[in-house]
C-alpha positions as CSV (number, residue, x, y, z in Angstrom):
1,M,-140.7,-56.5,-230.5
2,S,-139.7,-55.2,-227.1
3,V,-138.3,-57.2,-224.5
4,E,-141.0,-56.4,-222.6
5,R,-143.6,-57.6,-225.0
6,A,-142.2,-61.0,-226.0
7,A,-141.6,-62.0,-222.1
8,R,-145.4,-61.1,-221.7
9,M,-146.2,-63.7,-225.3
10,E,-144.2,-66.2,-223.2
11,E,-145.8,-65.8,-220.0
12,A,-148.7,-66.1,-222.1
13,R,-147.9,-69.5,-223.6
14,F,-146.4,-71.3,-220.9
15,G,-148.6,-70.0,-218.0
16,A,-147.6,-67.9,-214.7
17,K,-146.0,-70.6,-212.8
18,G,-142.5,-70.1,-211.4
19,E,-141.2,-72.7,-214.4
20,S,-142.5,-70.5,-217.0
21,M,-141.0,-67.2,-215.1
22,S,-137.5,-68.7,-215.7
23,R,-138.1,-69.2,-219.7
24,I,-139.2,-65.7,-219.4
25,S,-135.8,-64.2,-217.8
26,S,-133.4,-66.7,-220.5
27,I,-135.9,-65.4,-224.0
28,G,-136.0,-61.6,-222.2
29,A,-131.7,-62.0,-221.9
30,G,-131.5,-63.9,-225.3
31,L,-133.5,-60.5,-227.0
32,A,-131.7,-58.2,-225.1
33,L,-128.3,-59.4,-226.9
34,V,-130.3,-59.1,-230.5
35,V,-131.2,-56.0,-229.5
36,A,-127.8,-54.7,-228.7
37,S,-126.2,-56.1,-231.2
38,L,-128.7,-54.2,-234.1
39,G,-127.2,-51.0,-232.2
40,L,-130.5,-50.3,-230.7
41,A,-131.3,-49.0,-226.9
42,V,-132.4,-51.9,-224.5
43,P,-135.5,-50.6,-223.0
44,A,-135.7,-52.1,-218.8
45,L,-138.3,-54.3,-218.3
46,A,-140.6,-52.6,-215.9
47,A,-141.1,-53.7,-212.7
48,P,-144.0,-56.1,-212.1
49,D,-147.5,-55.0,-210.7
50,E,-148.4,-56.2,-207.1
51,K,-150.8,-58.6,-208.2
52,A,-148.0,-60.3,-210.0
53,V,-145.6,-60.2,-207.5
54,L,-148.4,-61.6,-205.1
55,K,-149.2,-64.6,-207.4
56,Q,-145.5,-65.7,-207.5
57,Y,-145.8,-65.6,-203.8
58,A,-149.1,-67.8,-203.8
59,A,-147.2,-70.2,-206.1
60,L,-144.2,-70.4,-204.5
61,A,-146.3,-71.6,-201.0
62,E,-148.3,-74.0,-203.5
63,A,-145.1,-75.3,-204.7
64,K,-143.6,-75.8,-200.8
65,Y,-146.4,-77.6,-199.8
66,E,-146.9,-79.8,-202.2
67,D,-143.0,-80.9,-201.5
68,S,-143.8,-81.0,-197.7
69,L,-147.1,-83.2,-198.7
70,I,-145.0,-85.9,-201.1
71,T,-142.1,-86.1,-198.3
72,A,-144.6,-86.7,-196.3
73,K,-146.2,-89.7,-197.8
74,A,-142.8,-90.8,-198.4
75,L,-142.1,-90.9,-194.3
76,D,-145.9,-92.4,-194.2
77,K,-144.1,-95.6,-196.8
78,A,-141.4,-95.4,-194.4
79,I,-143.0,-95.6,-191.2
80,D,-145.3,-98.5,-192.7
81,A,-142.0,-100.4,-193.6
82,L,-140.7,-99.9,-189.6
83,I,-144.2,-101.0,-188.1
84,A,-144.7,-104.1,-190.6
85,T,-140.7,-105.1,-189.9
86,P,-139.0,-103.6,-187.4
87,S,-135.4,-103.2,-187.8
88,K,-132.3,-100.8,-187.9
89,K,-132.5,-100.3,-191.0
90,T,-136.5,-99.5,-191.4
91,L,-136.0,-97.0,-188.1
92,R,-133.0,-95.7,-189.6
93,A,-134.9,-94.8,-193.0
94,A,-137.9,-93.5,-191.1
95,R,-135.8,-91.2,-189.5
96,T,-133.8,-90.5,-192.6
97,A,-137.1,-89.6,-194.3
98,W,-138.4,-87.4,-191.2
99,I,-135.2,-85.4,-191.6
100,K,-136.2,-84.9,-195.5
101,A,-139.5,-83.8,-194.7
102,R,-138.6,-80.8,-192.7
103,V,-136.7,-79.3,-195.3
104,P,-139.5,-78.0,-197.9
105,Y,-142.0,-77.9,-194.5
106,Q,-139.3,-75.2,-193.2
107,Q,-139.1,-73.3,-196.0
108,S,-143.1,-72.4,-196.1
109,E,-142.4,-71.2,-192.4
110,V,-142.2,-67.6,-193.3
111,Y,-146.0,-68.0,-194.5
112,R,-146.8,-68.4,-190.9
113,F,-146.9,-64.9,-189.5
114,G,-148.4,-62.7,-192.4
115,N,-151.3,-64.9,-193.2
116,K,-154.0,-66.0,-190.8
117,I,-155.0,-68.8,-192.4
118,V,-151.7,-70.5,-191.6
119,D,-150.9,-69.3,-188.5
120,D,-154.2,-70.7,-187.4
121,W,-153.5,-73.9,-189.3
122,E,-149.7,-74.4,-188.1
123,G,-150.0,-76.0,-184.4
124,K,-151.6,-79.0,-185.7
125,V,-148.6,-80.2,-187.6
126,N,-145.3,-78.3,-186.1
127,S,-146.4,-77.3,-182.1
128,W,-143.1,-77.4,-179.8
129,P,-142.0,-77.9,-177.3
130,L,-144.0,-80.8,-176.1
131,D,-144.7,-82.8,-172.9
132,E,-143.5,-86.1,-174.3
133,G,-145.1,-88.0,-171.2
134,L,-148.3,-87.1,-172.8
135,I,-147.7,-89.5,-175.2
136,D,-145.1,-92.3,-173.9
137,Y,-142.5,-93.7,-171.5
138,V,-140.1,-91.4,-170.4
139,D,-136.8,-91.4,-168.4
140,A,-137.3,-91.3,-164.5
141,S,-135.1,-87.6,-164.8
142,Y,-138.2,-86.2,-166.1
143,G,-140.7,-86.3,-163.4
144,T,-144.0,-87.3,-162.6
145,E,-146.2,-84.1,-162.1
146,S,-146.1,-80.6,-163.6
147,D,-147.7,-77.2,-161.9
148,T,-149.3,-76.2,-165.3
149,N,-150.2,-80.2,-167.2
150,A,-152.5,-82.4,-165.3
151,L,-151.6,-84.5,-168.4
152,Y,-147.5,-84.1,-168.2
153,T,-147.3,-87.8,-167.6
154,A,-150.9,-89.3,-169.1
155,N,-148.8,-91.9,-171.2
156,V,-151.6,-92.2,-173.5
157,I,-149.9,-95.4,-175.4
158,A,-149.9,-97.2,-171.4
159,N,-153.2,-95.9,-170.8
160,T,-156.3,-97.1,-172.5
161,K,-157.9,-94.4,-169.7
162,I,-157.4,-91.0,-169.2
163,K,-158.6,-87.9,-167.4
164,I,-158.8,-84.7,-169.3
165,N,-160.7,-81.7,-167.2
166,G,-161.3,-84.1,-164.3
167,E,-162.9,-86.6,-166.8
168,E,-162.5,-89.7,-167.9
169,V,-161.7,-90.4,-171.7
170,D,-161.5,-93.8,-173.4
171,A,-157.9,-94.0,-175.3
172,S,-158.7,-97.4,-176.5
173,H,-158.5,-96.5,-180.0
174,L,-155.6,-94.1,-180.9
175,T,-157.3,-93.2,-183.8
176,P,-156.3,-90.0,-186.1
177,E,-159.6,-88.7,-184.8
178,F,-158.5,-89.3,-181.1
179,L,-155.0,-87.9,-181.5
180,E,-156.8,-84.6,-183.2
181,K,-158.9,-84.3,-179.7
182,L,-155.6,-85.0,-177.8
183,H,-153.9,-82.2,-179.0
184,E,-153.3,-79.3,-176.7
185,A,-155.8,-81.0,-174.6
186,G,-157.1,-79.1,-171.2
187,G,-156.3,-75.9,-173.4
188,V,-152.0,-76.6,-172.6
189,E,-150.4,-75.6,-175.6
190,A,-147.7,-78.0,-174.6
191,N,-149.8,-81.5,-174.7
192,V,-148.6,-81.8,-178.3
193,A,-150.1,-84.9,-180.0
194,T,-149.8,-84.5,-183.8
195,G,-147.4,-82.9,-186.5
196,Y,-143.6,-83.6,-187.0
197,H,-142.4,-83.5,-183.4
198,A,-144.7,-86.0,-182.1
199,I,-143.6,-88.4,-184.6
200,E,-139.8,-87.3,-184.1
201,F,-140.5,-88.4,-180.4
202,L,-141.6,-91.2,-181.4
203,L,-138.8,-92.4,-184.1
204,W,-135.9,-91.1,-181.7
205,G,-137.6,-91.0,-178.2
206,Q,-136.2,-88.6,-175.7
207,D,-132.5,-86.9,-176.0
208,L,-131.1,-87.4,-172.7
209,N,-127.5,-86.4,-173.5
210,G,-128.1,-82.4,-172.3
211,T,-125.7,-80.5,-173.8
212,G,-123.1,-83.8,-174.1
213,P,-123.0,-85.2,-178.0
214,G,-125.6,-87.8,-178.7
215,A,-129.6,-87.7,-180.1
216,G,-132.6,-89.2,-179.0
217,N,-131.8,-93.3,-179.1
218,R,-135.3,-95.1,-179.2
219,P,-135.0,-98.9,-179.9
220,Y,-136.5,-100.6,-183.0
221,T,-137.9,-103.1,-180.8
222,D,-140.1,-100.2,-179.6
223,Y,-142.2,-101.1,-182.2
224,D,-141.7,-104.9,-182.3
225,T,-143.9,-106.8,-181.3
226,K,-142.4,-110.1,-180.6
227,N,-139.6,-108.2,-178.8
228,C,-141.6,-106.0,-177.3
229,T,-139.5,-103.1,-175.3
230,G,-141.2,-100.1,-173.9
231,G,-144.3,-102.0,-173.5
232,H,-147.4,-101.6,-175.8
233,C,-145.4,-101.8,-178.5
234,D,-148.9,-102.6,-180.7
235,R,-150.4,-99.3,-179.4
236,R,-147.1,-97.2,-179.7
237,A,-147.5,-98.4,-184.0
238,E,-151.1,-97.3,-184.0
239,Y,-150.3,-93.9,-182.6
240,L,-147.4,-93.3,-184.4
241,K,-148.9,-94.3,-188.2
242,S,-151.9,-92.6,-186.8
243,A,-150.3,-89.1,-186.4
244,S,-148.7,-89.7,-190.1
245,T,-151.8,-90.2,-191.4
246,L,-152.7,-86.9,-189.6
247,L,-149.7,-85.0,-191.0
248,V,-150.7,-86.0,-195.1
249,K,-154.4,-84.9,-194.2
250,D,-153.2,-81.7,-193.2
251,L,-150.6,-80.9,-195.6
252,Q,-153.3,-81.6,-198.1
253,E,-155.1,-78.7,-196.5
254,M,-152.6,-76.5,-196.7
255,V,-151.7,-77.6,-200.7
256,D,-155.5,-76.6,-201.2
257,A,-155.7,-73.0,-199.8
258,W,-152.5,-72.3,-201.7
259,T,-153.6,-73.3,-205.1
260,P,-155.1,-70.4,-207.4
261,E,-158.6,-70.9,-206.2
262,G,-157.7,-71.9,-202.6
263,E,-159.1,-69.8,-200.3
264,A,-155.0,-67.8,-198.4
265,T,-154.7,-67.5,-202.6
266,K,-157.8,-65.6,-202.6
267,T,-157.4,-63.7,-199.2
268,L,-154.2,-62.6,-200.9
269,L,-154.9,-61.6,-203.9
270,D,-157.9,-59.6,-202.8
271,D,-156.3,-56.6,-201.3
272,P,-152.5,-56.0,-203.0
273,K,-151.4,-53.8,-200.3
274,A,-152.4,-56.4,-197.6
275,G,-151.2,-58.4,-199.3
276,I,-147.2,-57.4,-199.8
277,T,-147.9,-56.4,-195.9
278,A,-148.2,-59.8,-195.4
279,I,-145.0,-61.0,-197.0
280,L,-143.0,-58.6,-195.2
281,T,-144.8,-59.7,-191.8
282,G,-144.1,-63.2,-192.5
283,M,-140.3,-62.0,-193.3
284,G,-140.1,-59.8,-190.2
285,S,-141.8,-61.6,-187.6
286,L,-140.1,-65.1,-188.7
287,S,-136.7,-63.5,-189.0
288,Y,-136.9,-61.4,-185.7
289,G,-139.4,-62.6,-183.0
290,E,-139.7,-66.3,-183.7
291,L,-136.2,-67.3,-185.4
292,A,-133.4,-65.0,-183.8
293,G,-135.3,-64.7,-180.6
294,E,-137.7,-67.6,-179.6
295,R,-135.8,-70.6,-181.4
296,M,-132.2,-69.3,-181.2
297,K,-131.5,-66.5,-178.3
298,L,-133.2,-68.0,-175.4
299,G,-131.7,-70.9,-175.7
300,L,-128.2,-69.6,-176.0
301,L,-129.1,-67.1,-172.8
302,L,-130.3,-69.9,-171.2
303,H,-127.7,-72.6,-172.4
304,D,-130.5,-74.9,-172.1
305,P,-130.8,-77.8,-174.6
306,E,-134.4,-78.1,-174.2
307,E,-134.8,-75.0,-176.3
308,E,-134.3,-76.5,-179.6
309,H,-136.6,-76.7,-182.2
310,D,-135.8,-80.4,-183.4
311,C,-134.5,-81.7,-180.1
312,F,-134.9,-85.2,-180.4
313,S,-133.1,-85.7,-183.5
314,D,-130.5,-83.2,-183.0
315,N,-131.9,-81.9,-186.7
316,T,-132.0,-78.1,-184.9
317,Y,-128.9,-76.2,-187.3
318,N,-131.2,-77.8,-190.2
319,S,-134.3,-76.4,-189.4
320,H,-133.0,-72.8,-188.4
321,Y,-131.1,-73.1,-191.8
322,Y,-134.4,-73.6,-193.8
323,D,-136.0,-71.3,-192.2
324,A,-133.9,-68.6,-193.4
325,V,-133.9,-69.9,-197.0
326,G,-137.5,-69.7,-196.9
327,I,-137.4,-66.1,-195.9
328,R,-135.0,-64.9,-198.7
329,S,-137.2,-66.8,-200.9
330,A,-140.1,-65.1,-200.3
331,Y,-138.3,-61.3,-201.3
332,I,-136.7,-62.7,-204.2
333,G,-139.4,-65.4,-205.5
334,Q,-137.5,-68.0,-206.4
335,Y,-137.4,-71.7,-204.8
336,T,-135.6,-75.2,-205.3
337,R,-138.3,-78.0,-205.5
338,V,-137.7,-81.1,-203.9
339,D,-137.1,-82.8,-207.4
340,G,-134.6,-80.1,-208.5
341,T,-136.9,-77.9,-210.1
342,K,-136.0,-74.3,-210.2
343,L,-138.8,-71.8,-209.7
344,S,-138.8,-68.2,-209.7
345,G,-140.7,-64.8,-211.0
346,P,-142.4,-61.5,-210.2
347,S,-140.6,-60.2,-206.9
348,L,-141.0,-58.3,-203.7
349,S,-137.4,-57.4,-204.5
350,Q,-138.0,-55.8,-207.9
351,L,-140.7,-54.0,-206.6
352,V,-138.5,-52.7,-204.1
353,A,-135.8,-52.2,-206.9
354,A,-138.1,-49.8,-209.0
355,K,-138.6,-47.8,-206.0
356,D,-135.1,-48.0,-204.3
357,K,-132.5,-49.7,-206.1
358,A,-129.7,-49.5,-203.3
359,L,-132.3,-50.4,-201.1
360,D,-133.1,-53.5,-202.9
361,K,-129.1,-54.3,-202.7
362,E,-128.9,-54.1,-199.2
363,M,-132.0,-56.4,-198.7
364,K,-130.3,-58.9,-200.8
365,E,-126.7,-58.4,-199.4
366,K,-128.2,-58.3,-195.3
367,L,-129.8,-62.0,-196.5
368,A,-126.7,-63.2,-198.1
369,V,-124.8,-62.2,-195.1
370,T,-127.5,-64.6,-192.9
371,D,-127.4,-67.3,-195.3
372,K,-123.4,-67.3,-194.8
373,A,-123.6,-67.5,-191.0
374,M,-126.7,-70.1,-191.1
375,R,-124.5,-72.1,-193.6
376,A,-121.2,-72.5,-191.0
377,M,-123.8,-73.5,-188.4
378,V,-125.1,-75.9,-190.6
379,K,-121.7,-76.8,-191.5
380,R,-120.6,-77.1,-187.7
381,G,-123.5,-79.0,-186.8
382,K,-122.4,-81.7,-189.4
383,T,-118.5,-81.8,-188.2
384,V,-117.9,-80.8,-185.2
385,E,-121.5,-80.6,-182.6
386,A,-125.0,-80.5,-182.8
387,Y,-127.4,-77.4,-181.8
388,D,-127.7,-78.2,-178.2
389,Q,-124.0,-78.2,-177.8
390,M,-123.3,-75.5,-180.1
391,I,-125.3,-73.3,-177.1
392,A,-124.1,-75.5,-174.1
393,E,-122.6,-72.6,-171.6
394,G,-118.8,-72.0,-171.8
395,N,-118.5,-73.2,-175.4
396,K,-117.1,-70.4,-176.7
397,E,-117.0,-71.0,-180.7
398,G,-120.2,-72.9,-180.6
399,N,-121.6,-69.8,-179.0
400,A,-120.6,-67.1,-181.4
401,T,-121.0,-69.3,-184.6
402,V,-124.9,-69.1,-183.1
403,Q,-124.8,-65.6,-182.3
404,A,-123.4,-64.8,-185.6
405,A,-126.7,-66.3,-187.3
406,I,-128.6,-64.4,-184.6
407,D,-127.0,-61.4,-185.5
408,G,-127.6,-62.0,-189.4
409,L,-131.4,-62.2,-188.9
410,I,-131.7,-59.4,-186.5
411,D,-129.6,-56.8,-189.3
412,Q,-131.6,-57.9,-192.0
413,T,-134.7,-57.4,-189.7
414,K,-134.0,-53.5,-189.6
415,S,-133.7,-53.8,-193.9
416,I,-137.5,-55.2,-193.8
417,Q,-138.3,-52.6,-191.8
418,R,-136.8,-50.2,-194.0
419,V,-138.4,-51.8,-197.2
420,I,-141.8,-51.7,-195.5
421,A,-141.3,-47.6,-195.1
422,A,-140.1,-47.3,-198.7
423,L,-143.4,-49.2,-199.8
424,D,-145.6,-46.9,-197.5
425,L,-147.4,-49.6,-196.0
426,G,-148.2,-48.0,-193.0
427,E,-147.7,-49.4,-189.7
428,V,-146.8,-53.3,-189.5
429,K,-146.3,-54.7,-186.4
430,L,-143.4,-57.7,-186.2
431,E,-142.6,-60.3,-183.6
432,G,-140.9,-59.4,-180.9
433,S,-139.4,-61.5,-178.0
434,D,-138.4,-61.0,-174.0
435,S,-135.3,-62.8,-175.2
436,L,-133.9,-59.8,-177.8
437,D,-136.1,-56.8,-176.4
438,N,-135.7,-57.4,-172.6
439,P,-133.8,-60.5,-171.8
440,N,-133.7,-59.9,-167.9
441,A,-137.5,-60.8,-168.0
442,V,-135.9,-64.3,-169.5
443,F,-134.2,-64.8,-165.9
444,K,-137.4,-64.3,-163.9
445,K,-139.7,-67.1,-165.7
């Protein structure tokens, strides 16, 4: 019996999910040892076909969104506890649950740019930056008006009526349905009313420390109706619960889309070449334009603490790191679930290796360099200073730590482009960024 045939039989027994693929690898290795001991030649495992790679990519998407949903439900329970019994302990637990919820979600972001269904949906759960004055009270330093946003200080928690596009709107009930209508009201993207970052603001409050130490410091008494600070504690709790309810609902939608019969999976498998292109578009666009550019280099150029992804919680170094982990996951076909289960299976890496082993080796080495730089940033974030301090003007060591991660992302994008060429995928457009492609334009805005 050949190693390849044994692997196919094992897959038939245990199914095509990532857990079974790990068992296939172990069985294949064991059979190879037996064959070798008999003095027979060991045949190389055939490269997976494109559909097998795409099925694994879709299975990992389903797992990542399931984990995002699981951790969002845990966050929802922690929010219930905070609202029921406001205290330092319950607020701290809710914040911890939010940070844990970011881990699987950030690893799913690589699916955004190559898959229209994800890109169209993503704004509901991860839009940033947000004009927090839309939602709640803000510090006087925030200002009172904006040339681009009429709802800049609408403070819907304090006001039961607001005006959107000149029309009075009833805001007396801060239901999930109302928040969906409020999200990006007036066509302004900064009017972020739902998702992770609206919840983050409601748990931490504004970070008023600039590039100094410290995150947001919202008191638990902002939810204590008997000893209320900030005013309108009942409405703040209603808003927070509605936002959490929506997050769970929206994540369930994306879990459903990536089941074997879901819309995203079916679209992916309809055209294998387009599907492989989607994987590489996601990897390249997140690596270059979005992460290296908009989320990292822009803040480093401006030395602006407002240009950090998880700005209220000072969790940005983690969110960047897990984005990079997600990019690597898309290439090697592996993911570790929040319960510790390791998934692996047919991968883009194997597909590339069948065409050009040296290029596959180069791609994996570039991903490893980025991972090392990102880990150094995380270590600094945990032991020295937060991300907004790293990008501060005059902080040579902090700036260099962030720049090393940016350099890794840019360099791996060059290899992603070579992979696109090697697989004969034609012209594939990756997201760009002025901060990388035309830095002078950044300072003219």
